[in-house]
DRENTORMAR-601639 format. One record per residue (C-alpha): z, x, y; residue in one letter. Coordinates in nm, 3 decimals, always signed. Layout:
N
w, u, v, residuo
Z, X, Y, A;
...
END
This chain:
431
w, u, v, residuo
-4.793, -19.334, +3.204, X;
-4.669, -19.430, +3.544, X;
-4.740, -19.762, +3.678, X;
-4.801, -19.926, +3.997, X;
-4.475, -20.181, +4.087, X;
-4.464, -20.517, +3.944, X;
-4.505, -20.648, +4.300, X;
-4.794, -20.492, +4.376, X;
-4.956, -20.567, +4.035, X;
-4.857, -20.938, +4.104, X;
-5.050, -20.918, +4.434, X;
-5.371, -20.766, +4.270, X;
-5.375, -21.020, +4.004, X;
-5.314, -21.325, +4.246, X;
-5.612, -21.151, +4.425, X;
-5.829, -21.127, +4.152, X;
-5.755, -21.485, +4.037, X;
-5.881, -21.647, +4.356, X;
-6.139, -21.386, +4.472, X;
-6.403, -21.404, +4.176, X;
-6.608, -21.698, +4.293, X;
-6.968, -21.744, +4.373, X;
-7.136, -21.547, +4.568, X;
-7.088, -21.203, +4.411, X;
-7.205, -20.968, +4.692, X;
-7.012, -20.663, +4.566, X;
-6.887, -20.573, +4.899, X;
-6.508, -20.669, +4.783, X;
-6.313, -20.495, +4.512, X;
-6.282, -20.806, +4.307, X;
-6.652, -20.816, +4.249, X;
-6.603, -20.473, +4.050, X;
-6.495, -20.644, +3.741, X;
-6.791, -20.659, +3.512, X;
-6.694, -20.528, +3.138, X;
-6.992, -20.385, +2.964, X;
-7.065, -20.411, +2.607, X;
-7.280, -20.308, +2.319, X;
-7.336, -19.942, +2.493, X;
-7.443, -20.083, +2.825, X;
-7.254, -19.949, +3.129, X;
-7.183, -20.156, +3.459, X;
-7.043, -20.043, +3.786, X;
-7.040, -20.110, +4.156, X;
-7.233, -19.836, +4.328, X;
-7.413, -19.785, +4.670, X;
-7.736, -19.948, +4.700, X;
-7.982, -19.669, +4.664, X;
-8.213, -19.841, +4.914, X;
-7.948, -19.936, +5.168, X;
-7.651, -19.703, +5.201, X;
-7.454, -19.952, +5.397, X;
-7.495, -20.216, +5.098, X;
-7.279, -20.228, +4.757, X;
-7.449, -20.363, +4.450, X;
-7.402, -20.367, +4.077, X;
-7.566, -20.092, +3.882, X;
-7.651, -20.206, +3.502, X;
-7.774, -19.970, +3.274, X;
-7.902, -20.101, +2.913, X;
-7.873, -19.940, +2.602, X;
-8.170, -20.038, +2.392, X;
-7.997, -20.284, +2.155, X;
-8.080, -20.659, +2.140, X;
-7.828, -20.785, +2.342, X;
-7.615, -20.531, +2.565, X;
-7.497, -20.604, +2.903, X;
-7.184, -20.694, +3.104, X;
-6.967, -20.982, +3.157, X;
-6.712, -21.117, +3.417, X;
-6.435, -21.327, +3.398, X;
-6.433, -21.568, +3.721, X;
-6.167, -21.683, +3.917, X;
-6.356, -22.005, +3.992, X;
-6.564, -22.210, +3.748, X;
-6.923, -22.216, +3.767, X;
-7.024, -22.587, +3.784, X;
-7.379, -22.678, +3.661, X;
-7.301, -23.058, +3.594, X;
-7.468, -23.185, +3.892, X;
-7.849, -23.217, +3.755, X;
-7.961, -23.161, +4.133, X;
-7.746, -22.874, +4.195, X;
-7.748, -22.663, +3.913, X;
-7.970, -22.359, +4.032, X;
-7.837, -22.000, +4.032, X;
-8.001, -21.710, +4.210, X;
-7.963, -21.323, +4.216, X;
-8.136, -21.024, +4.380, X;
-8.262, -20.789, +4.099, X;
-8.416, -20.429, +4.161, X;
-8.635, -20.275, +3.871, X;
-8.730, -19.909, +3.859, X;
-9.133, -20.013, +3.806, X;
-9.370, -20.244, +3.752, X;
-9.334, -20.270, +3.389, X;
-9.272, -20.600, +3.244, X;
-8.907, -20.652, +3.146, X;
-8.713, -20.928, +3.002, X;
-8.361, -20.996, +3.079, X;
-8.100, -21.293, +3.043, X;
-7.822, -21.463, +3.254, X;
-7.578, -21.673, +3.037, X;
-7.279, -21.862, +3.116, X;
-6.997, -21.904, +2.847, X;
-6.655, -22.062, +2.768, X;
-6.687, -22.428, +2.899, X;
-6.434, -22.650, +2.741, X;
-6.707, -22.928, +2.646, X;
-7.063, -22.907, +2.512, X;
-7.234, -22.700, +2.583, X;
-7.008, -22.445, +2.571, X;
-7.273, -22.176, +2.673, X;
-7.595, -22.192, +2.834, X;
-7.850, -21.926, +2.927, X;
-8.188, -21.852, +3.079, X;
-8.431, -21.551, +3.021, X;
-8.623, -21.427, +3.336, X;
-8.861, -21.149, +3.365, X;
-8.931, -20.871, +3.631, X;
-9.294, -20.728, +3.668, X;
-9.253, -20.538, +4.017, X;
-9.075, -20.220, +4.135, X;
-8.810, -20.266, +4.385, X;
-8.608, -20.572, +4.485, X;
-8.685, -20.926, +4.388, X;
-8.523, -21.267, +4.400, X;
-8.466, -21.453, +4.082, X;
-8.436, -21.842, +4.062, X;
-8.287, -21.987, +3.754, X;
-8.305, -22.357, +3.728, X;
-8.071, -22.487, +3.435, X;
-8.130, -22.797, +3.260, X;
-7.957, -23.121, +3.277, X;
-7.631, -23.233, +3.093, X;
-7.461, -22.916, +3.109, X;
-7.063, -22.846, +3.196, X;
-6.863, -22.814, +3.508, X;
-6.623, -22.545, +3.412, X;
-6.810, -22.174, +3.281, X;
-6.568, -21.929, +3.350, X;
-6.766, -21.618, +3.240, X;
-7.090, -21.507, +3.369, X;
-7.276, -21.273, +3.136, X;
-7.589, -21.042, +3.235, X;
-7.818, -20.887, +2.966, X;
-8.064, -20.623, +3.071, X;
-8.369, -20.567, +2.847, X;
-8.261, -20.862, +2.636, X;
-8.380, -21.041, +2.358, X;
-8.420, -21.001, +1.952, X;
-8.603, -20.687, +1.909, X;
-8.595, -20.541, +2.262, X;
-8.513, -20.186, +2.255, X;
-8.617, -20.101, +2.614, X;
-8.359, -19.924, +2.836, X;
-8.352, -19.896, +3.229, X;
-8.109, -19.882, +3.512, X;
-8.117, -20.188, +3.746, X;
-7.926, -20.293, +4.046, X;
-7.810, -20.649, +4.121, X;
-7.695, -20.837, +4.429, X;
-7.591, -21.170, +4.565, X;
-7.540, -21.371, +4.260, X;
-7.508, -21.715, +4.382, X;
-7.461, -22.090, +4.241, X;
-7.256, -22.369, +4.247, X;
-6.869, -22.342, +4.242, X;
-6.648, -22.566, +4.066, X;
-6.255, -22.576, +4.049, X;
-6.039, -22.300, +4.067, X;
-5.962, -22.163, +3.709, X;
-5.607, -22.180, +3.604, X;
-5.441, -21.873, +3.504, X;
-5.463, -21.772, +3.126, X;
-5.132, -21.795, +2.898, X;
-4.929, -21.449, +2.918, X;
-4.656, -21.358, +2.691, X;
-4.313, -21.298, +2.855, X;
-4.323, -20.933, +2.730, X;
-4.500, -20.697, +2.467, X;
-4.456, -20.708, +2.106, X;
-4.219, -20.524, +1.943, X;
-4.281, -20.152, +1.875, X;
-4.319, -20.060, +1.483, X;
-4.072, -19.870, +1.326, X;
-4.250, -19.695, +1.032, X;
-4.266, -19.318, +0.923, X;
-4.561, -19.167, +1.059, X;
-4.687, -19.032, +0.713, X;
-4.721, -19.377, +0.594, X;
-4.963, -19.511, +0.875, X;
-5.316, -19.548, +0.963, X;
-5.348, -19.689, +1.285, X;
-5.616, -19.924, +1.425, X;
-5.447, -20.008, +1.730, X;
-5.140, -19.925, +1.881, X;
-5.085, -19.745, +2.227, X;
-4.708, -19.637, +2.193, X;
-4.615, -19.491, +1.858, X;
-4.826, -19.163, +1.848, X;
-4.936, -19.193, +1.508, X;
-5.163, -18.917, +1.400, X;
-5.384, -19.089, +1.132, X;
-5.616, -19.313, +1.343, X;
-5.947, -19.522, +1.315, X;
-6.210, -19.306, +1.442, X;
-6.368, -19.532, +1.689, X;
-6.731, -19.488, +1.742, X;
-6.844, -19.806, +1.924, X;
-6.706, -20.168, +1.989, X;
-6.878, -20.512, +1.979, X;
-6.836, -20.863, +2.102, X;
-6.634, -20.955, +2.394, X;
-6.286, -20.836, +2.477, X;
-6.100, -21.047, +2.762, X;
-5.911, -20.746, +2.841, X;
-5.621, -20.500, +2.737, X;
-5.327, -20.596, +2.980, X;
-4.996, -20.402, +2.998, X;
-4.740, -20.644, +2.887, X;
-4.443, -20.432, +2.966, X;
-4.281, -20.536, +3.317, X;
-4.100, -20.178, +3.315, X;
-4.227, -19.853, +3.410, X;
-4.319, -19.821, +3.022, X;
-4.685, -19.907, +2.949, X;
-4.720, -20.116, +2.626, X;
-5.069, -20.280, +2.616, X;
-5.228, -20.533, +2.385, X;
-5.579, -20.666, +2.325, X;
-5.677, -20.997, +2.461, X;
-5.928, -21.215, +2.308, X;
-6.072, -21.525, +2.464, X;
-6.198, -21.703, +2.136, X;
-6.388, -21.968, +2.360, X;
-6.616, -21.676, +2.442, X;
-6.652, -21.461, +2.132, X;
-6.469, -21.212, +1.903, X;
-6.443, -20.848, +1.934, X;
-6.384, -20.560, +1.699, X;
-6.464, -20.174, +1.662, X;
-6.674, -19.937, +1.420, X;
-6.685, -19.605, +1.332, X;
-6.949, -19.354, +1.187, X;
-6.770, -19.320, +0.839, X;
-6.690, -19.506, +0.636, X;
-6.313, -19.426, +0.599, X;
-6.103, -19.443, +0.272, X;
-5.769, -19.659, +0.331, X;
-5.695, -19.714, -0.044, X;
-5.380, -19.519, -0.027, X;
-5.246, -19.813, +0.208, X;
-5.093, -20.112, +0.059, X;
-5.062, -20.342, +0.349, X;
-5.238, -20.429, +0.686, X;
-5.040, -20.588, +0.947, X;
-5.085, -20.702, +1.301, X;
-4.878, -20.857, +1.598, X;
-5.039, -21.165, +1.765, X;
-4.927, -21.405, +2.036, X;
-5.126, -21.729, +2.070, X;
-5.175, -21.957, +2.358, X;
-5.060, -22.324, +2.339, X;
-5.417, -22.445, +2.235, X;
-5.508, -22.206, +1.982, X;
-5.577, -22.373, +1.635, X;
-5.624, -22.041, +1.439, X;
-5.837, -21.733, +1.430, X;
-6.010, -21.491, +1.177, X;
-5.897, -21.119, +1.093, X;
-6.196, -20.940, +0.928, X;
-6.224, -20.604, +0.752, X;
-6.584, -20.495, +0.700, X;
-6.657, -20.246, +0.443, X;
-6.994, -20.039, +0.375, X;
-7.017, -19.943, +0.025, X;
-7.386, -19.953, -0.039, X;
-7.400, -20.275, +0.143, X;
-7.209, -20.418, +0.472, X;
-6.966, -20.707, +0.347, X;
-6.711, -20.923, +0.588, X;
-6.383, -21.037, +0.429, X;
-6.140, -21.239, +0.620, X;
-5.796, -21.343, +0.655, X;
-5.774, -21.695, +0.861, X;
-5.464, -21.780, +1.065, X;
-5.419, -22.128, +0.992, X;
-5.571, -22.117, +0.635, X;
-5.392, -21.840, +0.476, X;
-5.100, -21.884, +0.682, X;
-5.003, -22.123, +0.969, X;
-5.065, -22.065, +1.320, X;
-4.756, -21.984, +1.538, X;
-4.811, -22.040, +1.918, X;
-4.628, -21.893, +2.222, X;
-4.427, -21.638, +2.015, X;
-4.501, -21.290, +1.912, X;
-4.572, -21.316, +1.538, X;
-4.611, -21.027, +1.279, X;
-4.878, -21.060, +1.001, X;
-4.852, -20.847, +0.701, X;
-5.118, -20.884, +0.423, X;
-5.124, -20.705, +0.095, X;
-5.428, -20.512, +0.062, X;
-5.501, -20.673, -0.254, X;
-5.575, -21.003, -0.086, X;
-5.910, -20.804, +0.077, X;
-5.974, -20.617, -0.256, X;
-5.954, -20.919, -0.462, X;
-6.208, -21.090, -0.216, X;
-6.458, -20.780, -0.262, X;
-6.345, -20.545, +0.016, X;
-6.393, -20.165, -0.084, X;
-6.118, -20.000, +0.035, X;
-6.278, -19.654, +0.009, X;
-6.515, -19.760, +0.270, X;
-6.377, -19.932, +0.582, X;
-6.645, -19.943, +0.838, X;
-6.561, -20.206, +1.098, X;
-6.274, -20.465, +1.200, X;
-6.283, -20.750, +1.407, X;
-6.089, -21.051, +1.528, X;
-6.296, -21.379, +1.562, X;
-6.262, -21.725, +1.679, X;
-6.180, -21.941, +1.357, X;
-6.457, -22.003, +1.141, X;
-6.660, -21.783, +1.418, X;
-6.683, -22.113, +1.623, X;
-6.618, -22.072, +1.991, X;
-6.492, -22.437, +1.971, X;
-6.180, -22.315, +1.841, X;
-6.120, -22.147, +2.149, X;
-5.819, -22.013, +2.317, X;
-5.627, -21.709, +2.437, X;
-5.485, -21.459, +2.174, X;
-5.314, -21.115, +2.242, X;
-5.311, -20.878, +1.958, X;
-5.112, -20.558, +1.893, X;
-5.000, -20.300, +1.633, X;
-5.313, -20.322, +1.402, X;
-5.162, -20.108, +1.115, X;
-5.248, -19.991, +0.766, X;
-4.898, -19.896, +0.601, X;
-4.803, -19.777, +0.268, X;
-4.501, -20.016, +0.253, X;
-4.432, -20.344, +0.410, X;
-4.276, -20.318, +0.734, X;
-3.902, -20.434, +0.770, X;
-3.796, -20.756, +0.933, X;
-3.417, -20.733, +0.919, X;
-3.369, -21.045, +1.113, X;
-3.585, -21.308, +1.250, X;
-3.415, -21.521, +1.527, X;
-3.524, -21.793, +1.775, X;
-3.339, -22.015, +2.016, X;
-3.326, -22.265, +1.707, X;
-3.318, -22.046, +1.377, X;
-3.213, -21.749, +1.218, X;
-3.322, -21.587, +0.884, X;
-3.156, -21.317, +0.690, X;
-3.179, -21.087, +0.511, X;
-3.557, -21.050, +0.570, X;
-3.693, -20.887, +0.329, X;
-3.479, -21.001, +0.042, X;
-3.491, -20.978, -0.356, X;
-3.268, -21.258, -0.412, X;
-3.201, -21.526, -0.131, X;
-3.283, -21.617, +0.251, X;
-2.981, -21.768, +0.458, X;
-3.129, -21.991, +0.716, X;
-2.898, -22.100, +0.983, X;
-2.903, -22.306, +1.301, X;
-2.634, -22.317, +1.569, X;
-2.783, -22.610, +1.762, X;
-2.952, -22.864, +1.513, X;
-2.925, -22.996, +1.153, X;
-3.218, -22.859, +0.928, X;
-3.376, -23.141, +0.799, X;
-3.651, -22.982, +0.548, X;
-3.782, -22.626, +0.449, X;
-4.127, -22.571, +0.317, X;
-4.222, -22.249, +0.179, X;
-4.594, -22.146, +0.134, X;
-4.738, -21.844, -0.038, X;
-5.006, -21.639, +0.117, X;
-5.300, -21.874, -0.028, X;
-5.148, -22.172, +0.152, X;
-4.960, -22.318, -0.172, X;
-4.643, -22.487, -0.138, X;
-4.371, -22.306, -0.365, X;
-4.053, -22.429, -0.232, X;
-3.918, -22.766, -0.086, X;
-3.553, -22.798, +0.028, X;
-3.390, -23.093, +0.229, X;
-3.036, -22.917, +0.343, X;
-2.949, -23.183, +0.614, X;
-2.703, -22.933, +0.752, X;
-2.719, -22.642, +0.998, X;
-2.754, -22.380, +0.715, X;
-2.931, -22.344, +0.383, X;
-2.976, -22.072, +0.115, X;
-3.309, -22.049, -0.028, X;
-3.312, -21.903, -0.399, X;
-3.603, -21.631, -0.399, X;
-3.550, -21.490, -0.735, X;
-3.833, -21.691, -0.900, X;
-4.085, -21.598, -0.659, X;
-4.335, -21.317, -0.692, X;
-4.320, -21.026, -0.438, X;
-4.493, -21.074, -0.154, X;
-4.535, -21.267, +0.199, X;
-4.425, -21.634, +0.234, X;
-4.442, -21.875, +0.546, X;
-4.141, -22.113, +0.597, X;
-4.191, -22.415, +0.784, X;
-3.853, -22.533, +0.904, X;
-3.812, -22.881, +1.047, X;
-3.497, -22.948, +1.273, X;
-3.383, -23.240, +1.468, X;
-3.536, -23.107, +1.780, X;
-3.860, -22.960, +1.643, X;
-4.040, -22.745, +1.369, X;
-4.082, -22.358, +1.372, X;
-4.250, -22.139, +1.121, X;
-4.118, -21.804, +1.042, X;
-4.228, -21.526, +0.786, X;
-4.040, -21.443, +0.491, X;
-4.069, -21.125, +0.281, X;
-3.979, -21.117, -0.104, X;
-3.938, -20.759, -0.237, X;
END
């Protein structure tokens, strides 16, 4: 797909970063950045009561919590108990009593989220005033609107919103961004069932029927004219996933893999496969538990499907997948990018792993791994299996080491390599 130039893109992103502050009056392009979820729709349109005015149109979907969210460029600051009121103009189609919700999310301290319900019971425009409580945070980066909200609320409607206002805080620092995209997978089409991948043209794909949760975006990370997107997660807000009408049979595939890039503060996250075989069950693989987190580097995760089937996943009945904050807690916050989510019949080749400090080859291996460093002495190497159990420990005190893998069972391992100037975790494959 042809893209706008990098210069133009940089200017646009700069404008978005500094423009999304309160009030939101929808008269400027950067205010048209609400992302709808759970079947709702959201878009900036002409005010049906005033052709010279722009407003947000929000249409609900009849589920408990459907709405739209915006990532602000300036924090919303509710820390001053005498100045923590928010207001908005809200248009309802009739005088039916309807319940809605405004929520702020993603603060760095408790409470990380705060919300207030409000009701409308008159047709036309009315001003809503929301007085938030005491003891709130000063750095809420995400504003969320839920129409016809609450447990069991199946109402639907189209509403218009304008002039969302409240106390601004500091300018939000930009999210961490990878320097480039993940490498494209090199695997035969006949061996792949693709959940997410936008470049390889795989023909067997997850039949997406809906998504759920909150996705922070799908940015193009390739600075060239070639487009290469990734899923962006803000785990300080929520996880995100997709479902299908199936379920689908993926029993022909022996591995599931994905690439991730985690920001510097990320402590871990969960990858979850959900099956529906007479009952809906979730089965998670936890980055930081099953294998160590790697920060600020594209990292490939390859998981034998036996890991999931051994904990109850029905591989003939894949229904949903998702990525979530570690242990489903938004306290384990941070930005993570994910790409190339694939089921494959065979393990993907990693011919050589290299960084500015260490290199590992051959990888995969059936016998030995050779680990080298051109710049520092390798002090210790610890190798862990997929369950986190240490299986090898060596202390080379040299700039090279050979690891005997002949006694290890086939599978995926993580090597924690400690040098004089730092530590690096790399993935090893025994076949």
